[in-house]
N, C-alpha and C positions, 0 to 999 in steps of 0.2 A: 614222395611227400613224408617230411622227417617228423612224424607225429610224436614219437617217444621224445625227441629232444624239446619239442614244444611244451610237453607237460611239465618240465622242470622249471619253468621260467618263474613262477611266482614263488615255488618253493625256495629257490636259490636267493631271490629277493628277500624272503623273510629270514632266511639263515643269515644273510649279511645284515639285515636289519637288526638282528638279536646279537650280533657281534660288535663290529668295528665301525661300522657306518652305513650310509644309505646307498643302495644300488641305484642304476639308472631306472627310469620308469619302464614298465611293461604292462601290458594288457592281456588279459585270458578272457576267452569267450566260452559260454557254455549254452547248451540246448535243452530245453524242457520238452521230453517226449511223453506222450500219451497214446495208447493204443497205435503205435508205430507211426504217429503223426506228431510233427512239431507243433507245440502249443505255446511256447514261450522261450525266452532267453535271459542270460544273465551275463554282464559284462563287467569285469573287476580290474581296475587299474590301480597298480601299487606304484607311488612315486615317493621313495623315499620313506618317510613316516605316515605318508598320507595315503589313505585307500579311498577310492571312489567306484562305487557299485550302482549299476541300474538293473533292476530285475522286473520282468514283466511276464504275465501269464494270461491267456485268454482260452478258457476251457469251458464248454457248455455255457457260453455267454458271460462269463464272470472269470475273475482272476485278480491279483493284486498287481498294482503298478507303483513300485517305489524306487527312491533314490536314497542311497547310503553313503555317508561320508565319516570316516574314522581317522583318528590320529592315534598312532601308537607310540608306547614308550619304548626303550631299548630292550626291554624284556618281551616285547611284543604284545603287550596289553593295552587296550583302548584307554585313553585318557579323555578322549572326546568322541562322542558317538550319535550322530544326528540321522535320523530316518523320516523321510517325508513322502507323501504320495496318497494312493487311494487303497483300501483294503479289498478283499475278495467281492464283497457286494457294493463298494464304492463309497464306503465312508473315509473322511479324511483321516489321514495319520500324520501326527507330529510328535515324534518320539525323540528324546535326547538324553543322554547320560555325560556327566562331566564330572572329572576329578581334578582337583587343584588344591595343592598345599595341605594334604592330609584331611581334605573334605570332599564327599561325593553327593551329587544331586542328580535326580532323575525325574522324568515325566513321561507319560505316554497315556494311552487309552485307559489304562487301569488305575490312573491316578498320579500322584507325585510323592517323592520321599527324599530323605537325606540320611547321610551316616558318616561318621568320623571313621576314617581308616588310613594308617599311616601309608600304606600302599594301595594303589587301585586294585579291587577285586575285579574279576573277570564278570562282566555284565551280561545278564541273561536278557535277551530282547524280547519284545512283545510282537513286534512286527517286523523282525529282521529277514533277510534273505538267507538262501543255503550257505553263502560265503562265511556267515558267522559260525556255523557248526564245522567248518573246517577249522576256524580260529579256535574253537572250543576244544577240538582235538589237540591240535598241536600244543595248546596250554596243559591240558591234562597229561599229555605224555612226560611233561617235565615235573608233575607235580608228585608229591609223595603218595605211593600206593594208588596213583592215578585217580586221586579223589581230590575234590577242590570244593571249599566253601565259595559261594558265589554271591553277587549282588543282583536283586535286592535281598534275596534270602534263599536258603536252600542249599543243596549240596549236589554237585555232579560227579559221576563216575564214568570211567571208560574201561571197556573190555576189549581186548584184541581178539578177534574171531578167527581169522584166516589170512594167510599171504597167498597170493596168486598173480596170475598175469591177465591182463586185458590187452589183446593182441601182443605187442612185444614190450608193453609197459608194465614193470612190476609194480603191484599195488598191495596194500594191506587193508582189510575190512575191520572196522571198528563199530562198536555200539556205544552211543551214549545214554545214560539212564539218570533220572533224577530230576529231569525237566518237565517230561510230558508223560502222558499215558502209557505210551509204548516206546520202546528204545528206537533211537534214531541211528540208522545204519549209513555209513559213509565209506567210501574208498579214498585213500590218500595214496599219492604217488611216494616214489621211494624218498624225496627231498623234503616230504611234508606238505605238498601242496595238494589242494582239494582236486580229487579226479571225478567224483560222482557222489550224488545223495540218492539213495535207493528206497523206492517203496514199490508195492505191488501194482498201483495204478499209474505212477508218475515217476519218472527218473530224470535228474538233472545230471547231464553228462558233459564232459568237455567237448567242444565242437571238434569234428572230425572222427568222433567215436560213436555217432548216432547208430550205426549199424551194429553196435554192440549191445544195444539196449535189451534185447532178449536174453542174451548171455547173462546181462547183469542182474535182470529180474529173476532169472532161475537161480543165480548165486544168492540173491537176497532172500527168496523163498526157501532154499535149502537152510540157510543159516537161521531163519526164523523157525522153520519147522523143527529143526533140531532143539532149539532153545524150548518150544512149546511142548515137544514129547517129554523132555526131562521134567518140565513142569507139571504135566499130567500125571507122570509116574509118581511125582510127590505129593499130588494134591487131590487125586481122585481115590478115595479110600474104597477097596473092592474087598468083599466079603463073600465067601461061599457057605455061610451059615445064615439062618434067619436073623433079620433084624427088626427088634421090637421097639418102636416109638411109643413110650408110655405117657399116660396123663396129659393128652391132647384133645383139644376139640377140633372137629373136622367141619371145614365149610363145605356145604351142601349147595351147588348151583342150582338145584331143582326147587329147593325151598327157599334158598337165599339167606339161610340161617345156619348157625353152628348147632353142632351136635353136643351132647354131654359128653363127659370125660370118656375117651376110649383108648385103646391101644391099637396102633396100625402096624402089622407084621409085614414084612418085604422079604421074599426069598428070590435072589438073584435080581431079576428086573421086573417082576411082577408083584403086585400087591397080594398077599394070601389072606388077609382078613382085616375088618374093620369092626371092632367089637369091645363092648365093656369088659373089665377084668373082675372076675368074682372076688369076693372079699377074702383077703389074706393070699391072693394070688402071688407067687414068686416066680420070675422069668426063669425058663429052663436054662441049665448051666451052659448048653452049647448054643445059645443064642447071643448075639450082641444086643445089650439093652441101652437105650437112650432116654434119659428124663427129659421129657417135653415141658415139665415145669409148668403146666396148666396152660400153654401156649396154643397157638392156633396153626393146624395144617392147612394149606391152601394148594390146590393143583397149580401146577407151573403156569406162569404167566406167558403172554405172546407179545411179540413185536411183530405186527402185521405189515411193517414197512422198514425192511432191513437192507442193507448193503453189507454183507458178510466179509470179513477179513480173517487171516489166520489168528490175530490178536484178539478178536471181538468175543471170542467164545468163553473166556474167563470173565469177562466183565458181565456178559449175560447171566453165565451161571450164578455169580455171586449176587446179582440182582433177582434171582428166582426166576428168570426167563430161560424157560426150557424148551420153547418152540419159537421159530421166527418164520417170515416168509421173505425170501430174497426177492427184491424187485428189480433186479438189474445188476449185472457184475461181469468180470471177465470169465467168460464160459468155461474155459480150461480150468482156472483156478477154482471156480466153485465146484466143478464136478469132482476134482480132485479133494476139495476140502470136505465135502459132503461124506465121502467115501471114508476119509481118515477119520471123521468124527464119529461115523457109524460103526466102524471097527474098534472104537476106544482109543486110539492112537493120539488124538489131539481133543483137548476139551472143547464143548460147544454145544448148543442147543440142537435139537432136531430143525432141519432146514427143508422147507417148501420151496421149490425153484419156481421163478417166473422168468420167461425169456424177454429181454428188452429188444425192441426193434425201433430204430431211429431213421431220420431221414437226412439226407446230405444237405448241409449248410455249413455257414461259417460258424454257426453257434452249436454244431453238433455235440453231443455227449460222445464221450470215447470209450464207452462200454457197450456190451450187446453186439448188435449186428445192424449194419447199415446196408440196405437193398439199393441198387441202382434203378431197377425196375419193377413193376408190380408182379411180375412172373418170380422174379428173385425173391420178393417179399413172401409170397406164397411157400416157395421152397424154403425159406427160413423158418416159416410157421411149422412146416412139416419136420425140419431138422429139431427144432425144439420138443416137439410131441415126441419124436423117435427117441429122444435122450431123456425122457422122462420129465420134462417140464410140464407143469400141470396149468400153466395160465401165460398168457401174452401180455406183456406190458408195452403200450405205444407211447413214444415220447414226443417232444416239443416239435421237432423238425419234420416229423411224418407228413406224407402228403395227404390232406383230408379226403381226397378222393380214393384213396386206397383203403381207408378204414373199413368199409362196409364188406369188400370182398375179403379181406385179411381176417376180418371177425367171423365171417361166413366160414372160412377154412377152419378157423380155430374151433368154432362151435362143431362143425362136422367131426373133429378130432376129439370132441369132448373136453375142450380146453376152455376156461373163461378168459374173457378180455378185460383189461382194465388199462389205465394209463393217465398220464397227463392229457389235457385236451390240446391237440396240435393247434399251433398257431393258425390264426384266421379260421377257426372252427369254433362252433359254440359247444356247450355241455349237451344241450338239446339234440344238436344234430349227431353228436357223438353217441348218445344214448340211442335214438332211433337207428344208427348205422350199427349197432350192435355191440356198444359197452355194456358189462356186466357190473362195472364197478369204476369210481372216479378215485384216482389216486391223489391226496392232498385236499384240504378244505379250501385252500386258496384257488386250486384249479377248478373247483365249483363255482366260487364266488367270483372269478374273474369274469365269467360268463355274464355277470350282472352290472360290470363295472367298466367292461371295454366296448370298443366298437370293432367291427369286422376289419378295419384297417390296423388296429393296435397289434404290435408284434410282441407276442408273449414268450418269445424264445430269449428275449433280453431281460436285463434284471427289472424290467416293467412288471414282471409277474410278482414281484416283491413290492416295488415302490408304489404301484397302483392300489395295494391294498390298504393304504392310508385313507382312502376314500370309503372304506367299508363302514366305518362310524355313520356315515350318510344314507346307508343302505336302509331303504323300507322293508322289512321281512314280511310284509302283508301286501306288497305290491304285485301288480299282475305277472310281471316277468320271474318273480321269485316263486310265486305259487304255482305258475305254469311248469317250472322245472321240477319242482317238488312233486307235482302230481304225475309227471313223466316217470320221476324215480320210483313213485308208489307203484304206477302200472307196470313198469317192466322189472320191479324189484331190485332196484339198483342199490348197491352198497357204497359206502363212502369210507375210505381208508383217510382217516382224518389228519393225523401228523399236526394237531393243533400246536404241540409243544415247541415244535420247530418255528412255526410262525410267531408264537409268544416270544422265542428266543430272539428272532430277527427283528421283531418290530418293538419290543419292549426291553432290550438290552440297552444300556446306557453306560457310556464311559466312566469308569471310576466306582461303579455300583456293583453290587451283588444282586443279580436277579432273584426274585423270590423262588423260582424253581430250583435255582442253584445253591440257595442259601443253606439247606439241611446237609450238604456234602462238602462244599468247596473248600473249606479249611482243611480238609483230610487230603487234599490233592497235591501233587508235585507243583512247585512254584509256577513253572511255565504254563501249565494249564490253568492254575488260578488267574495268572494275569491275562491270559487270552480270554477268559469268561467276563471280564470285567471291562467290556468294550461296547461300542456301538456298531452295529451292522450297517446301518443306513444313515445317510447325511440328512440332516434337518435343515430347512431354509431358515426357519424360524420357531419360536414357541408355539405358534398354532399348529404347525405341522408336526411338531413332537407330540403334542397332545392329541393330534388325529391318529396318530399310530397307536398310542396306549388306548383311546377310546375304542379304536377298531378291534384290539384283541378282545375287549368286553363283548363287542358286537358278534364276534365269532362264537363266543360262548352262549349268547342268546340265540344264534342260528343252531348251535347243537343242541339247544334244549327244545327248539322247534322241531328239529328233525326227529330227536327222540320221541316227542310228543306224537309225530307223524307216522312212527313205526319204520323209519329208515334204518336199516342196520349200519351201526357206525363201529369201524374196526380200529382198535387202539393201534397206533404205529408212531414212529419216530422219526425215520430217515436219518437214524444215528445208531451207534453201536456201543455206547457206554452202559447201557443198563439204567443209568440214573434217569434218563429222559424218560424210559418207560414208566417209572414211578411217577413222575411229573404228568405225563400224559393221562394218567389215570385220576390223580389231583384235579387236574383240569375238567375231566367228566364230572367229577364230583362238584366241582365249582360251578359248573353249567347246570347243576340243579339235579342231577341224575343221583340217586341214592346209592351210597357207598356199596351196599349188598349187591345192587344191581350191576355196578362198575366191575366188581369182581367177577360175575358172571359173564360180563361182556368181554374181559381180558382172558378168560379161561375157557370154558365149556362152549360159549358161542363162537369162539374162534375155531375150535375143533370141529364144531357142527359145521360150520361155513366150509372148512377145509375137507369135510367128509371122514374125520378120525374120531368122532364123539363115542364110537363103541368101545375104544382102546385108551382113549386119553380125555382129558378135560375135566375129570372129577376123581375123587379118591373112593375108589370101590373095588371090592374083592375081583380079581381077574385082570384088572386094567394095568398098564404100564406104570412102574413106580416114577412118576414125574410130580413132584410137589416141593414145597418150601415151609419152613417153620418160622413163625414170628411169636414174640411174647404178648403182644397185644391183640386188639379185636378190629380187624379191618373192614368188619360189616358195619362198624360205628363211625370210623375215620379210616379212608383208604390209604392215608399216609402211614399207617402202622406197618405197610409192606416195606418200609425203607429199613427196618430193623431185623433183617433176616439174619437167623443163627445157624441155619441147616438148609441145605438144597440137595435133592435126590433127583438125578436124571438118568433114565434107564437103568436104575438099580445102583448106578455109582453115586457115592456119598462125598459131598463137599461141605467144607465150612467155610463161609465168606471171610472170617476172619484170617484164616491162613492164605486165602486168594489174595485179599488185599495186601496183606503184609508182603507177599511175594511180588505184587505189582508196584510196590513203593507207595502205597496208600494206606493211611492210618485207618485201622479196623474202626466198625462202627459197633460191632456187638462181640460177645464172647461165645465160643462154641459150647454147646451143652455136653454134659458129662456122659461118658460111654463106660460100659462095663461089660466083661465078658471075654470072649476068645479075641486075640490080637488079629488084626488085619494080615 
């Protein structure tokens, strides 16, 4: 099998395209691999100046299905680009870029625009396939300083990372920055053709090289970790002298009020004192002094529903999130990531691990573990316990009849049990069979909106939520479930922000939760956020989704009034969604000061760490953040973070965001005293 020779075909065609003429048509095929299983494919055919691409993924019951058609000029730049199909959750895609006689026009989910340009600029797609990324690399390689202004706006940069071989094929690893939140890593063959698109959870690789995916993911991980280790050295400020943060008010979760002005002193990773300064006090010369300028110190926020990556740590820290609970991941990656963060090698929050267990089906999630028998499921629970996981998370395709014995074994080992409600099972039965917590507010609500025959492994678990607006919160079925939750002390990890995003996002519009930060972000991410995630049959269904978001907030207020513990979580890793989740709690009618407690001390108490974390008190770990406003009056004040401390390491969000290619939101406070 002459795989090395096959790799060169598209690259040779593109080289010929860029010089004297069009080569004969050729087709290249790619596989999308997740957790050692094929979950999708891409087929790209280049016929002279015309490129035709089909791209399809089905992972965890969802994924994009698109068709692309491009026309390239003699420089290899698209002058026509059409993308049609369905997005990850089924919304219609119809995106187009056209350049003709000095004028460019484009339209897509994020809206439409036009610009005069003498020659076509490289267009950054909103819903393009990975083939476009290979095109970006080839174009950037020819650009001055490997930097290029692009359409609709923004600047792309290319960094060469490493030359290596995959089998007998020489490849070069590149990172593209400027389009999205994290660098996109790709491998190109020696002739410039796309060989692979790399990420920790999913790899697109040229057909015939699927057996090399683990090797490719190890390469990707090493490249990403090396970059982040260097960033940690630059961005984490380390002091071996006391740090005194002066003139601040401290949020007390026990009283839900702010203190008078105090100084908070930290030595290494512990809080030494929290006390007012005497009149005329001068900070000792051997201390680092930080002027808090009358701002508010709050213990670090929590994201109680996360799926961490190497890249997520800096985003969390910049958002004041110093603790997260990981609810399903590649276990080898997660165990290594936690160790590196705990050693201070990589930036990131404290991570509490939950072990995901799934069932075998065509809709299975490709993370965690999938048992084939009940006895194997019991052994998986024991493996998670032995490796320090504190909780089990059950997923959509898990056999409902296995829930009770799995929960019993987890409880025997001192583990909590939570999860989605498996398909063809009700929340009420899940609670009776041993759940301690339900993950996602929609997993609770679906129990009132579905029949026993409905398959919630599919995107039905989103689309059926349009009927939430019709739900009577005083109905017998709702009251029965809430009574069960109270009786069994069941918590709810809400992730309301993701339901709002999925149901209330509209093509061409900036959603309320994204408005405070989106114009600071890279252009690709800005465009991605201005989209619809679901398809509406008509105006009535559109309004039903919007009204259903309001009903979810009504439900949150009911659960709060009934004493059900709600845990703020996001199912996201940007940090910005943690802030929006807290805003939604306040919007539901929960006082801002109480919301702060729910996002700090209450999370630590739920996890069993309240003696060392969750409030700013002498002797506790130094995990907190500084904002200029008063978040007890308006929780949105947590968006303006000037300083974050996690385990005694000092970070300034302005520095982090600048390093990530994001326009900073605040300025760092002034420091004086010994150098770091």
